[in-house]
Each structure stands twice: as structure tokens, then as C-alpha cells.
PLY file of the C-alpha trace (Angstrom):
ply
format ascii 1.0
element vertex 247
property float x
property float y
property float z
element edge 245
property int vertex1
property int vertex2
end_header
-4.49 5.03 -12.37
-2.66 1.77 -12.93
0.67 1.31 -14.61
2.54 -1.85 -15.57
6.24 -1.05 -15.80
8.05 -4.36 -16.18
8.23 -8.13 -16.21
10.73 -10.09 -14.12
11.41 -13.62 -15.36
8.07 -15.40 -15.74
6.34 -13.18 -13.20
4.46 -9.93 -13.63
5.86 -7.16 -11.44
3.66 -4.10 -11.36
4.72 -0.94 -9.64
2.57 0.99 -7.16
1.63 4.51 -8.12
4.46 6.02 -6.12
7.11 3.64 -7.46
8.12 1.89 -4.81
-25.51 -23.30 8.87
-22.63 -22.77 11.19
-19.98 -25.48 11.25
-17.41 -25.61 14.07
-13.83 -24.64 13.37
-11.95 -27.60 11.90
-9.91 -29.78 14.20
-6.20 -30.26 13.61
-6.73 -32.99 11.02
-5.95 -33.56 7.40
-8.36 -32.00 4.94
-9.09 -33.70 1.64
-10.58 -31.58 -1.10
-14.10 -31.79 -2.44
-14.25 -29.62 -5.56
-17.92 -28.69 -5.29
-18.45 -25.05 -6.16
-19.47 -22.62 -3.42
-21.77 -19.64 -3.35
-20.55 -16.49 -1.62
-23.08 -15.59 1.08
-21.10 -13.14 3.21
-22.48 -9.66 3.60
-19.56 -7.26 3.29
-21.70 -4.13 3.14
-20.39 -2.61 6.36
-16.79 -3.81 6.13
-14.02 -1.23 5.81
-12.00 -3.51 3.54
-14.78 -4.74 1.28
-15.93 -5.15 -2.28
-17.98 -2.00 -1.76
-14.76 -0.05 -1.29
-12.34 -2.12 -3.38
-14.44 -3.76 -6.08
-13.02 -1.30 -8.59
-9.53 -2.62 -7.78
-10.55 -6.11 -8.86
-11.89 -4.76 -12.13
-9.20 -2.16 -12.76
-6.31 -4.57 -12.25
-7.87 -7.17 -14.53
-7.71 -9.85 -11.83
-10.45 -11.92 -13.46
-8.44 -12.07 -16.67
-5.40 -13.14 -14.64
-7.34 -16.08 -13.20
-8.46 -14.81 -9.79
-12.20 -15.17 -9.25
-14.21 -12.39 -7.67
-15.38 -14.85 -5.00
-11.81 -15.52 -3.84
-10.95 -11.82 -3.89
-14.03 -11.08 -1.80
-13.17 -13.83 0.67
-9.68 -12.34 0.96
-11.04 -8.88 1.74
-13.44 -10.32 4.30
-10.68 -11.97 6.31
-8.25 -9.10 5.87
-10.84 -6.72 7.30
-11.10 -8.80 10.46
-7.34 -8.86 10.88
-7.18 -5.11 10.28
-9.92 -4.37 12.82
-8.13 -6.55 15.38
-4.94 -4.55 14.95
-2.95 -7.40 13.37
-1.92 -5.59 10.19
0.47 -2.73 9.54
-0.01 -2.38 5.79
-2.91 -2.84 3.38
-1.08 -5.26 1.15
-2.71 -8.63 0.60
-1.18 -11.77 -0.91
-3.69 -14.26 -2.28
-2.70 -17.83 -3.13
-5.44 -19.69 -5.01
-4.63 -23.38 -4.78
-7.83 -24.14 -6.69
-5.70 -23.40 -9.73
-3.19 -25.99 -10.93
0.49 -25.42 -10.20
1.34 -24.47 -13.78
-0.74 -21.29 -13.35
0.40 -18.00 -11.87
-1.80 -18.36 -8.81
-0.18 -15.87 -6.42
-1.47 -12.30 -6.48
0.12 -9.57 -4.33
-2.06 -6.47 -4.23
-1.43 -3.08 -2.63
-4.92 -1.83 -1.81
-3.81 1.66 -0.83
-1.94 2.21 -4.09
-4.50 0.12 -6.05
-1.71 -1.77 -7.76
-0.80 -5.38 -8.48
2.74 -5.87 -7.24
3.18 -9.50 -8.35
1.33 -12.18 -10.26
3.53 -15.24 -10.19
3.95 -18.96 -9.51
3.81 -20.44 -6.03
4.38 -24.02 -4.87
2.28 -26.27 -2.68
3.50 -29.06 -0.41
4.69 -32.30 -1.99
2.02 -34.32 -0.13
-0.69 -31.83 -1.00
-0.73 -33.06 -4.59
1.25 -33.17 -7.80
-0.10 -30.73 -10.37
-3.35 -30.16 -8.49
-3.53 -29.30 -4.79
-5.88 -31.78 -3.15
-5.00 -32.40 0.50
-4.07 -30.00 3.29
-2.95 -30.32 6.89
-2.00 -28.32 9.95
0.22 -31.08 11.35
3.99 -31.15 11.51
5.75 -33.69 9.34
2.97 -33.98 6.77
4.74 -31.89 4.09
1.32 -30.47 3.23
0.19 -26.91 2.71
-2.22 -25.24 5.13
-5.20 -23.12 4.15
-6.35 -19.89 5.74
-5.30 -16.41 6.76
-1.77 -15.57 7.87
0.04 -12.45 9.04
3.58 -12.01 7.79
6.35 -11.62 10.36
10.10 -11.04 10.25
12.72 -12.21 7.77
15.81 -14.36 8.24
18.46 -16.17 6.23
18.17 -19.95 6.44
18.71 -23.13 4.45
16.43 -21.77 1.72
18.08 -18.35 1.69
16.20 -15.17 2.47
12.89 -16.25 4.00
9.79 -14.79 5.65
8.18 -16.20 8.78
4.39 -16.55 8.92
1.87 -16.57 11.76
-1.18 -18.71 10.96
-4.27 -17.04 12.38
-6.80 -19.87 12.08
-6.98 -22.53 14.79
-7.06 -26.00 13.32
-6.19 -24.83 9.83
-2.82 -23.08 10.00
-2.03 -22.05 13.58
0.90 -24.51 13.67
2.59 -22.84 10.70
5.20 -21.00 12.76
6.18 -24.17 14.66
6.27 -26.11 11.39
8.61 -23.49 9.89
6.14 -22.79 7.09
7.70 -19.72 5.47
7.85 -17.83 2.19
11.14 -18.48 0.40
12.59 -18.69 -3.08
13.16 -21.98 -4.91
14.65 -22.86 -8.27
11.91 -25.47 -8.79
9.36 -22.66 -8.97
9.93 -21.75 -12.60
8.55 -22.09 -16.10
11.54 -24.23 -17.08
10.60 -26.76 -14.38
7.01 -26.78 -15.64
8.26 -27.31 -19.21
10.27 -30.35 -18.08
7.82 -31.95 -15.65
4.42 -30.60 -16.64
3.87 -29.15 -13.18
5.63 -26.92 -10.67
8.12 -28.24 -8.15
6.81 -28.83 -4.65
7.92 -27.81 -1.18
7.64 -29.31 2.29
4.53 -27.20 2.84
5.93 -23.71 2.27
4.51 -21.29 -0.30
7.77 -21.07 -2.27
8.11 -18.47 -5.03
10.54 -17.95 -7.96
14.03 -17.46 -6.55
14.82 -14.49 -8.78
12.02 -12.36 -7.34
11.85 -13.81 -3.82
13.93 -11.11 -2.03
11.93 -8.23 -3.48
8.59 -9.96 -2.96
9.46 -10.84 0.64
10.53 -7.27 1.38
7.26 -5.96 -0.05
5.05 -8.18 2.13
7.05 -8.60 5.36
6.16 -7.25 8.81
2.41 -7.22 9.14
0.62 -7.88 5.86
-2.11 -10.41 5.11
-1.52 -13.70 3.28
-4.58 -15.76 2.29
-4.18 -19.34 1.05
-7.39 -20.67 -0.48
-8.88 -23.75 -2.08
-12.48 -24.26 -3.21
-13.18 -26.90 -0.58
-16.56 -27.06 1.12
-14.79 -27.63 4.40
-12.59 -24.55 4.58
-14.86 -21.65 3.53
-17.74 -22.75 5.76
-15.58 -23.62 8.78
-13.32 -20.59 8.71
-14.26 -18.11 11.44
-12.90 -15.35 9.18
-15.45 -16.05 6.45
-18.61 -16.30 8.54
0 1
1 2
2 3
3 4
4 5
5 6
6 7
7 8
8 9
9 10
10 11
11 12
12 13
13 14
14 15
15 16
16 17
17 18
18 19
20 21
21 22
22 23
23 24
24 25
25 26
26 27
27 28
28 29
29 30
30 31
31 32
32 33
33 34
34 35
35 36
36 37
37 38
38 39
39 40
40 41
41 42
42 43
43 44
44 45
45 46
46 47
47 48
48 49
49 50
50 51
51 52
52 53
53 54
54 55
55 56
56 57
57 58
58 59
59 60
60 61
61 62
62 63
63 64
64 65
65 66
66 67
67 68
68 69
69 70
70 71
71 72
72 73
73 74
74 75
75 76
76 77
77 78
78 79
79 80
80 81
81 82
82 83
83 84
84 85
85 86
86 87
87 88
88 89
89 90
90 91
91 92
92 93
93 94
94 95
95 96
96 97
97 98
98 99
99 100
100 101
101 102
102 103
103 104
104 105
105 106
106 107
107 108
108 109
109 110
110 111
111 112
112 113
113 114
114 115
115 116
116 117
117 118
118 119
119 120
120 121
121 122
122 123
123 124
124 125
125 126
126 127
127 128
128 129
129 130
130 131
131 132
132 133
133 134
134 135
135 136
136 137
137 138
138 139
139 140
140 141
141 142
142 143
143 144
144 145
145 146
146 147
147 148
148 149
149 150
150 151
151 152
152 153
153 154
154 155
155 156
156 157
157 158
158 159
159 160
160 161
161 162
162 163
163 164
164 165
165 166
166 167
167 168
168 169
169 170
170 171
171 172
172 173
173 174
174 175
175 176
176 177
177 178
178 179
179 180
180 181
181 182
182 183
183 184
184 185
185 186
186 187
187 188
188 189
189 190
190 191
191 192
192 193
193 194
194 195
195 196
196 197
197 198
198 199
199 200
200 201
201 202
202 203
203 204
204 205
205 206
206 207
207 208
208 209
209 210
210 211
211 212
212 213
213 214
214 215
215 216
216 217
217 218
218 219
219 220
220 221
221 222
222 223
223 224
224 225
225 226
226 227
227 228
228 229
229 230
230 231
231 232
232 233
233 234
234 235
235 236
236 237
237 238
238 239
239 240
240 241
241 242
242 243
243 244
244 245
245 246
């Protein structure tokens, strides 16, 4: 049973039920997007966290209608299952960022699989050198001010120059494993807002961090901190076929 109880700013906040051929892994180089569509070929039949077990969540939460494709959701479950089996996760909450969508779309989805609820559907920024309205180029290198694709595990929180923030551990060598050293974190930003989109035609951009609306950042960070899965995706031929999590 799913229940939407409120809207915060421009972001949906949905309460859980209890209220509260093989290609080598990419090298550490810049990745420029090719927008060719991809076919999902992974067999998730035996996975614990899989479409077989959670396909009804995708349908029941109306994720297709909110802009998240079934392919991306299935990819997310595939990688999350590996992290879960390797003992990396403490909670079955997954955050999916779909950078295939333009920045004026609510392209962040935070889903509690145990409670079968959508906690947030909101805006999220990409790096200023990743693109303007559309995300097009990604990197794992420091100083690029680009976003990094792949699977992350959330870590601890701290108060820094961007306020309350959440550290991230990138789990994919060559794609995002430098995220912690680069200080790629989740934080709030006033440029992540509908008013900014109205003025500029696109969302404000970060130095590579997945920044979220400042008014919901503390609650969102508290909901996903300390051992949950974050998946940042783009429909590039290079990432889905080179990611060891999606093989």
C-alpha cells in the first residue's frame, strides 16, 4: 500500500508505510556521451534484489510516469544486489540519478524497497563541465568539475562549506572510485530550484557533486546516509557495457 502525504517545495516527498561481448573496465579517463539506445541483456532471475522481486514496486510507485525507465530501474537493482551480497549496504534504500534526463527534470528518485515507497522525486545537479542543460561528459579525475557515473555507497555526514553534506564512496574503478578524494558529496544548493530553471532554462551546476534542493537536503541526506546505494546513470554505450556491476 502506497501513500503520498505531502509535497516539499518543488520536490515530491512520499512517506514510507511506517511514517518515518565483454569490455574491460574503463580507465580513469574522460567519458563523452554517445546517446545510442541500449538493450537490457542482464539476467536478474536469481538475484535477491531483482525485477522478479521488486518489479511491482516500479509499477506501483508510478516510476515510469515520473520519467524513470524500467531499464534504468533494473540496472539499479542489479548493482545494488551485488553491493548487498558483498556486505556493503546497511539499508535497502536506493537513490537513482538518471542523467539521461535534462536538468530541468526531476531526475533523482529515492526509493525504500523494504517499505515499497518513494521517499523523494526531485531535482539534482550535474557538474558544470559535464554539460549545460544536458549531461554529456563525465570524468573520474580531480579538477575536472565533472560528474562521475556508477554505483556509490553513502558514508557519514559533516558540515562544510556547502552546509550539511554526505560523503560518498565510489565503488567502480575507473568510473567513480576517486569520488571520496575529489570530495564529491551530496549537499544542498540554492541553484537547484525551479526558480533557477525559470530564469536560466536549466538547473544550476556543481563542481561535480550531485547537489539537491537546499530546503530538503538535510532530510534527504539523513534518509540515505550510512550505507545505502546511490546509482548515477547515463545512457552511454561505454558505461553500461563496461561496468562490472552490470555484467
